[in-house]
N, C-alpha and C positions, 0 to 999 in steps of 0.2 A: 503493499500500500504506500502511495506517495505521500509526501507531506501535505500537499493540497487535499488529497482524498481524506486525510485524517481530520479535516475541518469542515467538511460539508457532506450533506446527504442529498443525492440526486433525485429529482422529481422529473419524469419524462412525460411528454405527450404520449399517452398510452396507445394511440393509433399510429402516429408517424414515427415515433422513437426520438423525436427532437427533445433535447435537454431544455427544459423551460424554467426550472428553479433549482438553484444551489441553496439548500437549507443550511443556514449557518449553524455550526456546532463547534463548541470549544475543543472537543476531541470526540472521535467516533469510536466507541468500543461496544462490543457485543458480549454479554455475559451469559454463560449457560446457567439457567435457573437450577437445573439439577445439581450441578457442581457447587453453585452458591448455597444451595439449601444444605448440601452435605457439610460444607465448610461452616455455616452458621450453627449447625446442629452438633458440632464437636463437643464432646463431653456433656451433652444435654440428653436426658432420657426422654426422647420423643416417642409418644405411643400413638401409632397410626390406627385408623379404623374405628375411632371412638365417635359416637353420635350423641351430641349434647342434648339433654332433655329439659332441665330446669336448674335454677339456683336457689339456695337458701342462704339468706344473710342473717348470721347469728350475732352480728355486732362486732365481735372480736375476730371472727373467722367467717369464711364463706364455703359452703359445700356445693360442688357441682355434681349433678347426677347424669349418668349416661345410659343409653339404651341397653347395654349389656349387663346392667345391674351394678356396675362399679361406681364408685364416687371418688372425688379428689377434694382435698381441703386446702385452703390457703388464706393469706391475709388479703390478697387483692386478686382480681380476675380481670384479664384483658381479652376481650372478645375480638379476635382477628380471624374469624371463621367465614370469610368471604362474603359475596354479594348478598346471599340470602341467609344472613347471620341469624342464628337462633339466640345467641347471647343479646343481640340487638333487640329481639323480641321481648326478652326478659326485662329490658330497661327502658322500653319505650312502647306506648300504647299503639295498637295496630293502625289506627286511623292516621297516625303521624308518619308511618312508614309507607310513603307513596312512591314505591319504585315504578319506573316506567320503561317500557320496551323501546329500544333504539331501533327504528324501522329499517333495518338492513337485512339482506340475505348474505350469510357469510359461508365461505368455503375455506376451511383451514386444515392444512396437512403438513406433514414432514416427509421428506423424500431424499434418498441417495441416488445419484445418477452414475452413468459410466464415466471413466476417466475423461474422455473426449467431451462428453455432454457437460460435465461439471466445469471443465476449462472454458467452454463456450459461454456458459452462463456467467462466469466470473470475468469475461473479457470486456465487459462494457464499462460504463462510466465509473463504477465503483465495484471493488472486487467482492464485496459481501453484502451489499444492501442496494436494492433498486426499488423505486416507487414509480408506478405509472398511473396516470389519471386520464381517462378516456374523454376526449372532447365532445363526443356526440351522444354518449350514454352516461347515466349516473353510476359510474363504475371505478373502482380503485383496484389496482394490482400491486402486490407487495411480494418481494422475494428477499430473503436474507439468510445468512448462515446461522444455524442454531447451534451447531457443534462441529468441531474438527477432531476427529479420532486419531488421525495420523497426518501430521502437517505435510508430509512428502507424498501423500496419496490423495489426489483430487476426488477419487471415487469413494473415499471415506467420509467426505464432507456431508453433513446432514443439513439440508436446506429446509427452511420453513417457507411455505407458500400460502398466501392469503389473498383471496379475491373477495371483494365486497361490493354488493350492488344495492342501491337504495330502493326500498320497497320489496314487494314480493314475499315469498315464504320459502323457507328451507325445505327441500324435498325430504320425504320420510325415510327413503332407503338409500343405502350407500351407493347402489348401482345408479339410481337416478341422480344422485349428487355428482357422480363421476360424469354422467352425460351432460349435465348443465355446466359443470366446471370446464369441461373440454370445449364446449360450444363458446363459452365466454372467452376462453384462452385464444381461439382462432380469430377473435375480433381485436386482439391486442398485437402490439409490435413485439419485436424480439428484445430480450430473450424469453419473454413471458409466453409467446406463441409456442415456441419449441418445447420449452419446459413443461407446459401444460400437456402437450401431446405425448411427452416422455413418461409422464406419471404412470406408474404400474397399476393395473386394474384392481389388484388386490389391496391397494392403499386405502387406509381408513381416513375418510374425510369427516372431520368433526362437524356435527350439526349444531354449531354454536348459535346461541341466542343471547343477544347483548341487552343488558338491563343497566340503568343508572338511576340515581336518586336526585332529581332536580332540586329539591329543597330539603336538605337534611336538617333534622330538628335536634335541638339539645336533648340528650338523654339524661336519665336519673343515674348519677354516678355513685349513689349510696354513700355519700360523705367521702368520696374519693376511692372507695374500695372496689368499684367496678367501672370500666371504661371500655372504649372501642378503639380499634386501630385498623389500618389498611382498608380493604374493600368493605369491611363491616361498617366503617365510619363514613366512607366517601366513595361508593362505587361509581365509577365514571366510564365513559366510552373510551376505548383504548387507542384513539386516533392521534394522540400526542405521546403515547408511550409513557404516561406519567403515573400509572397505577403503582408500580413497584417503587418508583422514586419517592412517591408520597408515603408509602408504607415505611420505607427506611427512615424517612424524615420523622414520621410518627414515632418510631422506635427511639430515635435520637432524642426527641423532645420528651418522651416518657421517662427515659433514664434520667434526664436532667430534673424532671419534676420529682421523681422518687428520691433522687439524691438530696434535693433540697428539703424534702420532708424528713429523711433519715438524719440529716445534719442539723435538724431543728430550726432551719431558716424559715420554714413555712409548715403549717399544719398539712396533714395529708389531704384534707378537703380543699384547702387553698391551692396546693400544688397541682392536684388533678383538675380542679376547676380551671386553672390557667391553661393546663394542657388541653383540656376539652375545647376551650374557647379558641385556641390557636388552630387545632385540628379542624374544627367546624369552619372557621373563617377561610382557611387555606383550601379546605375540601370543596366548599361551596364555589369558590373562585375557579378551581381547576375543573370541576364537574361542568360548570358553564362553558369555559373555554374549550374543553374537550368535546362537548357536544356540538358546539359551533364549528369545530374543526372537522367533526364527522360530516356534517352538512356540506362543508366546503370541499372536502375530499371527493365528494360525489357530484361536484359541479366545477367544470374546468375553469371557468372565468373566476368564480369565487375563490378557488384554491390559490390562484396567483397573488392574491392580496390577503390571504388568510394569516392567522396567528403564526402558524408554523413556518409560513414563507417569509414572514417579516422578523419573527423572533427566534425561529428554530425551536428546539425542545427545551429552551431555558425557562426557568420559573418566571411567571408573569406577575406583575404587581397588581393588575386589575383585570377583570374580565373584559375582553374586547373581541 
């Protein structure tokens, strides 16, 4: 990757292949979520497969109950259990959790190609990330590298491919999703067109359904003992790639809040109130900006003056 490529993300005319926007970026890095998850869980007893049912707040401790009959106790609980958070339902009344569907049809998959195919895909404006927006249809195409198993073997590279079209509905069967995915691909420029045709027929195409929370509400944090983070606190459309960034920022702010309480600088209630307020304000802003970017990515003219075209993936001070 060249020095220039390290500082921009290319957006192409998805029909002609013309480079139309160089999205500014301080640096361009792709991190494997699987590897990051393994790193962050080092020396932590992570128990998978648990399904949360309810919480009991005893004042000095909190008990969490799970479907398998087990329980867990602690001084604090952080609900970071994704978009459809069950912990959120325990601290906020149902009428205040107004999640809304993002009206797009998504085709999302990972794929390894032959050596020559992989080299072809990586030979364009950027070696591991390309975005295409179709000028005549409300359609976005995205290819990036999800993982590199062996750096000297292009055939070992795992690509993520995501095609997104405004409106419509996701086909029920994988066979039908393949058919529509490849039809969409034939309307795109290279390398999207060839990459679509090369996708193996037995590849699983995820039937993704996007949801966001346009107006997140303040939750009852039980005197600072229960709070939310990540998608549980601010589920957003993924079109600025800010979901994980905001989750990591939540973690940083929460550590600062707990530290201030432990050191006696603030009460637990004061510390977590401040954390909640910051998370809500930042979350509302990014949810709004990310949804507007979702709309813009499916409209060629709007995309060229959108937030990501003007500001890149950097944090924005206000919704625009």
